[in-house]
C-alpha positions in Angstrom: 93.7 102.5 122.4 95.0 99.4 120.5 98.6 99.3 119.4 97.5 98.5 115.8 94.0 99.2 114.5 92.8 98.2 111.1 89.3 99.3 110.1 87.4 98.4 106.9 90.6 97.8 104.9 90.0 97.3 101.2 92.5 96.2 98.5 91.2 95.4 95.0 93.2 94.6 92.0 92.3 95.5 88.4 91.9 92.6 86.0 90.4 92.1 82.5 87.3 90.6 84.2 86.9 93.3 86.8 88.0 94.0 90.3 89.7 91.2 92.2 88.5 91.6 95.8 91.6 90.4 97.6 90.9 92.3 100.8 87.3 93.3 101.2 86.5 95.2 104.3 88.9 93.7 106.9 89.0 95.1 110.5 91.6 93.8 112.9 93.6 94.9 115.9 96.7 94.1 118.0 96.1 95.4 121.5 99.7 95.8 122.7 103.4 95.7 121.8 104.7 92.1 122.0 101.4 90.5 121.0 101.0 88.3 117.9 98.1 88.0 115.5 97.9 84.9 113.4 96.2 85.1 110.0 95.1 81.7 108.6 93.1 80.4 105.7 93.3 78.6 102.4 95.4 79.7 99.5 93.7 82.6 97.8 91.9 83.8 100.9 93.7 87.2 100.9 96.3 86.6 103.6 99.3 87.8 101.7 97.4 90.7 100.2 96.4 91.8 103.7 100.1 91.7 104.7 101.1 93.8 101.6 98.3 96.3 102.2 99.5 96.9 105.8 103.1 97.4 104.7 102.0 99.3 101.5 104.0 97.0 99.3 101.5 97.1 96.4 101.7 96.0 92.8 100.9 98.3 89.9 97.4 96.9 89.2 95.8 98.2 92.4 92.3 99.5 91.6 91.1 100.4 95.1 93.1 100.8 98.3 91.3 102.4 101.3 90.4 102.1 104.9 92.2 103.0 108.1 95.4 101.7 109.6 96.5 103.2 112.9 99.9 102.2 114.3 100.6 103.7 117.7 98.7 106.8 116.9 99.9 107.3 113.3 97.3 106.9 110.6 99.1 105.1 107.7 96.7 105.1 104.7 96.7 108.9 104.5 100.5 109.2 104.5 102.2 110.1 101.2 104.3 107.4 99.6 107.5 109.3 100.3 106.7 109.9 104.0 105.6 106.3 104.4 108.9 105.1 102.9 111.0 107.4 105.0 109.2 107.1 108.4 107.4 103.8 108.4 108.7 101.1 106.1 111.5 99.1 107.9 111.7 101.6 110.7 108.2 100.8 112.2 106.9 98.0 110.0 109.2 95.3 108.6 108.3 92.3 106.5 109.7 88.8 106.1 108.3 87.5 102.9 107.5 84.0 101.7 110.7 82.8 100.1 112.7 85.7 101.5 115.7 83.5 101.8 116.0 83.6 98.0 116.2 87.4 97.8 119.8 87.9 98.8 122.5 89.5 96.6 124.6 86.4 95.7 127.9 88.4 95.4 127.6 90.4 98.7 128.6 89.1 102.1 125.7 88.6 104.6 127.0 91.3 107.0 127.1 93.9 104.4 123.6 93.1 103.2 122.3 93.7 106.7 124.4 96.7 107.3 123.6 98.5 104.0 120.2 99.8 105.0 121.6 101.2 108.3 124.3 103.0 106.4 122.0 104.4 103.7 118.9 105.2 105.8 120.3 106.1 109.2 123.7 107.4 108.3 125.6 105.1 110.5 129.3 104.5 109.8 130.2 101.3 108.0 132.0 100.0 111.1 129.0 100.7 113.4 126.6 99.2 111.0 128.7 96.0 110.5 128.9 95.6 114.3 125.2 95.9 114.5 124.8 93.2 111.8 127.0 90.9 113.9 124.8 91.5 117.0 121.6 90.8 115.0 123.1 87.6 113.6 124.0 86.4 117.1 120.5 87.4 118.3 118.9 85.1 115.8 121.1 82.2 116.8 123.7 82.2 114.0 127.4 81.6 114.8 130.1 84.1 114.7 131.6 84.5 111.3 128.2 84.3 109.5 128.5 88.0 108.6 131.6 87.2 106.4 129.9 84.4 104.5 128.0 84.6 101.2 124.4 83.4 100.8 125.3 80.2 98.9 127.3 79.1 101.9 124.2 79.1 104.2 121.5 76.5 104.6 117.8 77.4 104.0 117.2 77.7 107.8 120.2 80.0 108.2 119.1 82.2 105.3 115.7 82.5 106.9 117.3 83.6 110.2 119.3 86.2 108.3 116.1 87.5 106.7 114.6 87.9 110.2 117.8 89.7 111.3 117.5 92.1 108.4 113.9 92.8 109.2 114.9 93.6 112.8 117.8 95.8 111.9 116.0 99.1 112.4 114.1 97.9 115.5 110.5 98.0 114.0 107.4 98.1 116.1 105.6 95.6 113.9 107.0 92.5 112.2 104.9 90.9 109.4 105.9 87.3 108.6 104.3 85.9 105.4 104.7 82.1 105.4 108.2 82.4 106.9 108.7 78.6 107.3 106.9 77.3 104.2 110.0 76.2 102.4 111.7 74.6 105.4 111.7 71.1 106.8 109.9 70.4 110.0 113.0 70.4 112.3 114.1 73.8 110.9 110.5 75.1 111.2 110.6 74.3 114.9 113.9 76.2 115.4 112.5 79.3 113.5 109.3 79.2 115.6 111.3 79.0 118.8 113.4 82.0 117.6 110.3 84.0 116.9 108.8 83.3 120.3 112.0 84.3 122.0 112.2 87.6 120.0 108.6 88.3 120.8 109.3 88.2 124.5 112.8 89.8 124.5 112.3 92.7 122.0 108.5 93.4 122.5 108.0 93.5 118.7 104.4 92.9 117.7 103.9 90.3 115.0 101.4 89.4 112.3 102.0 85.8 111.4 100.5 84.8 108.0 100.2 81.1 107.4 98.1 78.3 106.1 99.5 76.1 108.9 97.1 76.3 111.8 99.4 74.4 114.1 102.2 77.0 113.6 99.8 79.9 114.1 98.6 78.4 117.4 102.2 78.2 118.7 103.0 81.9 118.5 99.6 83.8 118.2 97.7 85.4 121.0 94.7 86.1 118.7 93.9 84.6 115.4 91.9 85.8 112.3 90.5 83.2 109.9 90.2 84.7 106.4 88.1 83.5 103.5 87.4 85.2 100.1 89.0 88.5 101.3 87.0 88.7 104.5 87.6 87.8 108.1 85.4 84.8 108.9 86.3 84.4 112.6 88.4 86.5 115.0 89.3 86.0 118.7 91.7 84.5 121.2 93.6 81.6 119.7 92.4 79.1 122.3 88.8 80.0 121.9 88.8 80.0 118.1 90.7 76.7 117.8 89.0 74.9 120.7 85.5 76.2 120.2 85.1 77.6 116.6 81.9 79.5 116.0 82.1 79.6 112.2 81.5 76.6 109.9 84.6 77.4 107.8 86.9 77.4 110.8 85.3 74.1 111.9 86.0 72.7 108.4 89.6 73.8 108.4 90.2 72.2 111.8 88.6 69.0 110.7 91.1 68.8 107.8 94.1 68.6 110.2 95.5 65.1 111.2 95.7 64.6 114.9 98.1 62.4 117.0 95.3 61.3 119.3 91.8 60.2 118.6 90.1 58.2 115.9 88.8 61.0 113.7 89.8 60.9 110.1 90.8 64.2 108.5 88.2 65.6 106.1 89.0 68.0 103.3 86.9 71.2 102.9 84.3 70.4 100.3 84.0 72.5 97.2 86.3 75.3 95.9 86.9 78.8 97.0 84.6 81.4 95.3 85.5 83.7 92.4 87.1 86.8 93.8 85.8 88.9 90.9 82.2 87.7 91.2 81.7 86.3 94.7 78.4 84.7 95.5 75.6 86.7 96.9 74.9 86.6 100.7 77.4 84.5 102.6 80.6 83.8 100.6 81.0 80.4 102.2 77.4 79.3 101.7 78.1 77.1 98.6 80.5 74.9 100.6 78.7 75.2 104.0 76.7 72.2 105.3 74.6 74.5 107.5 73.6 77.0 104.8 69.9 78.0 104.7 67.8 80.5 102.8 69.0 83.6 104.6 72.6 82.8 103.7 71.7 83.3 100.0 70.0 86.6 100.4 71.9 88.4 103.2 75.6 88.8 103.8 76.4 88.1 107.5 78.4 90.6 109.6 80.8 89.6 112.4 78.6 88.6 115.3 79.7 88.3 118.9 80.4 84.7 119.7 81.9 85.2 123.2 84.4 87.4 125.0 86.5 89.1 122.3 85.3 86.4 119.9 83.4 87.1 116.7 82.3 85.0 113.7 80.8 85.8 110.3 77.9 83.4 110.6 74.2 83.6 111.3 74.5 80.6 113.6 76.8 82.8 115.8 74.0 85.5 115.9 71.5 82.9 117.0 73.9 81.7 119.8 74.7 85.2 121.1 
């Protein structure tokens, strides 16, 4: 049995125009603790909504939220909000949000901000919780004394490390990282990625790494899911998906990335993403796909087998299987 199993997950938002299909029938899995799943795609593809739906951090305009999420034998969708808050959130699933480094209390010392959830939620003494905060800060590579500093005294990279330390404070089974390096410069990005790889090996925490940066996803991920218009377009081992993509959308994404070697010129993905309220009939990528044919307009493709543990939402993959 997989460590994390997601089946037919749906998250739609209400809007004046109708249901916004942010996550529309997504099925994914993480096979074991310590493994990492990368989720990539353009802006608006549903990546962040997928992360929020797994952690059940939902806005007030949710119109439809259903499916199955099994984490280590516990089915999460059916849990009451109170039980999910007490037993799952931060204890078993923790999240590092995009821009999390801007979410600190500016008048509270860093150590206290990490220790407070331990004091409130686990009943630890203040001294024990503060000692744990010091350990976590050292674990993410921050110098001694950081716990006594205020947020404005830290650089952006240091704040992001603190956000990761806070997420790890209750030793979760699953860590969801939503664009954790998007506001950092390249050198700091590299340090954060090295930290995440080390934590993955040392703590055994499973990770979902949400990003638009394919290069970053390839660094840490064991498997990768390519999302488009609320659906998974391609799913499989990171080396197979990135080296031999079976879906035209993945191919187009990879062609848009500059490379250090080779004469190929990067090409942007033609067209624009479809309307999430009224997506096109058939294949949702067909209006931008250079390989579209008549069947793509009338029939929605499922995920076809494209190789060992590799699937793609394209009729070309069906023909090749």
